[in-house]
N, C-alpha and C positions, 0 to 999 in steps of 0.2 A: 830779765836775769840772763847774764851771759858770763862765760868763763872760757879762758883759752885752754886748749889741750896740750900746750907746749911750755916748757920752762923758759924759752927764749922770749925776748920782746916780740909781741905779735906784729905781723905784716899782713898785707893783702892776702897772702897765700897761707896764712895760719888757719887751722880749723877753729870753729867757734860754736858754742851752744846757744841757741836762741829759743827760749821756751823749751819745748820737748824735742826740738829739731836740732840735729847735729849737722852743721854745715861744713863742707870740706875746705872752704876758703871764705874770705870776707868780701868777695866781689858780688855785687847785686846787679841783676838786670832790672833797670828802672821800668816802670809802666810806660808804654809807648803806643799811642793811638796810631793805627795804620790803615783803618777803614777797609778791611778785607774779609769781613764776615759774609756769609751767604744770605740769600733771601730769608727774611724773618729774623735777621740779625743773629744767625746761628753760626757758631764756630764750625770749621770744616777741616778736611785733611791737610790743606795747605797751611792753615794756622798751626796744626799739630807738627808738621815738618819744621816750620819756622822756629817754634819754641824748642823742639827737640835738638835742633842744630845748636842752640845756645845753652844747653843743659849743663855744661861744665861750670856755669855760674854757681856760686854757693847758694844763691836764692834767686829765683825768678819771681818778679811781681808782674802779674798779667797786665795787659793793657786795661785802661779804665772800662768797666763793664756796667752798663745801666741796670739798676735794680727794678725798673718798671718801664712801661712804654713812655710815660711822661718824663722819665729821666734822660731820654736820648737828645743829643744835640748835633750829631754829625752823621753823615751817611755811613752805613755798613759797619757800625760799631756793635760789638757783640752785647747781648744781654744775658741775664741769669734769672729770668722770671718765667720762662716757658719750659715745658717738658722737652721740647726740641732743642732749646739752648742748653739745658742740662746735659742731654745726650751728646751734643756736639762738644761740650767742654770735657766730657769723659774721654773722648778720643785724644784730646790735647794732653790731659793730665797723665793718661797712660803712656803716651809717647814720651813725655818728660821723665816719668818714673822709670821706664824701661831703659832709658839712656843715663840713669843715675842722678837725675835732677830733683830739685825740691821747688815747689811752686805755690804761691798764694794768689788769691783773686782780689783785685781792687774793686771795692764797691763804690758805685758812682751814681750821682744824680746831678745833672748839669744846672738845674734851676732855671734861671733866666737866660742862660747861654744856649738857646734853642730857637725853634722856628715853628709856626703853626703847621707846617708840612709834616713835622714829626709827631705832633700832638694828636691824641685821639679826638676825632671830630673837628680837627682844625682849630682847636682852642688856643688861647694865648699860653705861652710858658708861664710857670709859676715862680715866685721869688718871695723873699721876706717882705719886700716893699716894691711898689710899682715904679721902679726907676729903670729907665731904658739904658742898656749898656752901649758904649761906643765900640761896637764889635760886630762881626759878621758870622753867620752860620754857614757851614759847609753842607749844602743840600744837593739833591740830584741835578739842580740847575746851576751848580757852582756856588760861589760865595754870595749870600744874600743878606741884606740888613736884618738885624734882629729887632722885632717890635717891642713895645712896652710890655713887660710882663704883668700878670695878675698877682696882687699880693695875697698870700695864703691866709685864710681864716684860721684863727687860733684852734678851732675844733678840727681842722684838717691835719694838723701837725702830727698827732699821735699815729695817724694812719700811715704817714710817710716813715716814721720811726719803725713801725711794724714791717714796712716794705724792706728796710735794711735788715731786719732780723730774718725775714723769710729769704732774702737773697743770700745771707750767710748760711742758712740751712741748706739752700739749694747748692751753694758752692761746696759744702762738705759732701753732699750727695754726689756731686760731680767729681769728687776725688781730690780736691785741693787740700793742701797741707795746712791751710789757714786762710785768713782774710785780712785785707787792709782797708780801713775806712778812709776814703778820699775826702779830706777836709782842706784841700789846697786849691791853688790856681784859679780862684774866682768862681768855683762852682757852688752848688747850693749850700753846703755847710759853711764854706768860706764867706758866702754872701750874708749868712746869719752872723758870723763872727765880726765882720768889719762894720764900722760906723758909717762908712761911705755908701754902703748898700742896705743897711738895716736901719730904718727909721721907725720901727714899730714902737707902739706905746703899751703893748701887753707885756706878759712875763717873758717874752722872747726878745725884747728890745730895750734899749736904753743903757743900762749899766753893763760893764763887762761880764758880770756874773749872768745877767739875763741873756746877753748875746751869745754866751757860751753854752747856754742851757740846751739847745738843740743838739749840739755836738755831744754833750755828755749823755743825753738821753739815747742818742743813737749808739754811742760806744757801750753803754750799759746794756742795751737790748741785744747788740751783737755779742757781747761777752756772755750773756745768758745762753746763747745758742752755741757759740764756738769755743768758749772758754777764754779767759784773759790771755793765757799763754799761747794762744793761737790767733790773737788779734793784734794788729798793728794799726797805727794812725799816721797819716801823712799831713803835714802842714807846710805852709810857705809864707813865712812871716813878711818878707819883703817883695815877693813876686807881684808885679802889677798886671799879670796876664788877665785878660778878659775884663779890663777896666775896673779892677778892684783896688781899694785903698782903705787905709785906716789912719786916724789922726795920731795914734800912739801905739804902733805895733809892738814895741818892746814890752810895755806894760800888759797889753792884751795877751801876747803869747807866753810871757812869764806866767800869767795866770793859768792859761791853758795847760802848760807843761806841769805846773804844780798840781792842778786838779787831776790830771791824768796819772800823776806819780804813784798814787796809792792803789791803783787798780791792777797791778801785776801784769801789765801788757807785755806782749812779746817784744815790741820795739816802738820807738817814735822815729818817723822818717821825715827829716827836715830838708827842704829845698833852701839852700843858702843863696841869698842875693836875688837878683832878677834874672829869669831865664832868657830874656832878650839881650842881656849884657848891659842893660842901662845902668848908669851909676846909682848907688843907693847910699843912704847915710849909714854911719857905723851901727852895727847891731852885735849884741853879745850872744853868739851862738853857744859858746861854752857854758854860759849861765843857763841856757835852756837845758842842756844836758845835766847840769848839776841839779836843777830844780826837778827834772823828770826822774833822775836817779836810776834809770835803767838803760837798756841797750838802745843806742842811737845809730840810725843809718843816715849818713850825710850825702847830699846830692847836689849837683850843678857845677860843671866846669872842672871836675877833678881830672888830673892825669896821675900816672903811677907815683911820681915823686910826692905830689901834694897829698895823695891819698895815703901813702905810707906815713907821711909826716903827721897827718891828722890822727891816724890810729896810734902812732908812737906817743903823741902828746896827750892822748886820752880825750881828744875832742869828739871822736866818733869811734864806733866799734866796727862798723862795716861801711863800705862806700858803694853808692849806686851810680852806675854809668848808663846814660841814655843813648845819645846819638852814636857813640862809639860802638854800641851793641847792634845798631842797625846794620852797619857795614862790616862788622867784625864778629861773625858768629863764634869764632874761636878766640874771643878776646882774652880769656884767662891765660892761655899759653902764649899769646902774642905779648901780653904785659910781662909775663914771667921771663920770656926770652929777649925782651926789649926789641921785638921784631917790628917791622914797619906796620902802621895801621892804615887800613883802607879808608878813603874818603867817602862821605855819604853822597849819594845821588839824590839831591833835593827834589828833582822832578818826579821821583817815584815814591815819595814819602807816604802819600795818601791815595788809597784806591789802587786799582789795577790788579795784577795777578803775581806771577813769579818774579818778573823783572823788578829789581830793587827790593826784593822781599826774601826770597829763598835762594837767589842765584849769586849772592856774594861769595867769593872764593875763600877757602881756608888755606892755611899755610901748606905749601908743597916742599919748601926747603927754607933754610934759614942760615945766615952766616954764623960761623962759630962765635959763641959768646962765653965769657968766663962766668958761668952762672952757678958754679958749685958753691960759692959762698952764700948766694941767695937760697939755694936749696938747703944748705945746712941750717940757715936761720929759720926757714919755713917749716922743715920737717925734722930737723936734727933732734 
């Protein structure tokens, strides 16, 4: 449920209500894995500074955060399943809140996109089906091939659903304003959704209804903890990341959007197209929004012009920016003033410390811009 607080046509800079949250603009910081948690996958003071620097976003979605030890697939990614991790995240949420920001936690289980070095006892990663992905895991030894996963037993699935619920409980205890269920980018929930990775013959496989069952059970369990109006869901209908594919994504995700529509969720977060930039067949994203019937965050490759156009056309209510937020902690004011945007240093994306993380500069000066008209539209 969302409504604008201005009589003018909304733009990126218009306030908006998302569930119980009043956001001062429609610019969202997308979840971004940076692999900079401390030992034990505990968030730290450096992470707090990083997010606080970007707190002018209307909404921050945290980097993907594993719900259990088995849910990890990359080095130094934070968790939300231990007391130490909850305490670490409290530092982050407090830093964001004292700088005026709003932040939700993304709940993550990587499924087969993992490595035995991350798994308790060196076990194989788990998945809907024992299908090895054509992908690599980022481990302490660099990128290593991912082995064939173990197919989950039907009786194990309710336990993982409960892990999502407990992770949502922990996120609220850590001070987050809500949670986002990560059902995108080829990770566990997406693996259940797609017929390329789900070859099960039980009630979690076969038909679209069955393949969507795990997602719906997770969403219902999280709603029971956090409330529907503090729960979002992220999907990526056309993204081929992590060797994921489906024979009929339009029909699949039409069904998903329709099934989510009656739950009163805070939002649906849609990645449009393929994040690699690879060409994709036509897909009706406005149809997803119509079927969902609620607030939609659109993501992937937007600039200011395309973002404002999507909002004006009603295709989306908010726009999430990823890589732009890595290099531009003050992205909101840069977009408003049409100021130059800093490029991303790709060599420092994953791992490391301050370099390429908290040392990107903010604006010191800007050439005069005729911004009064934009200001009137945004706040008039």
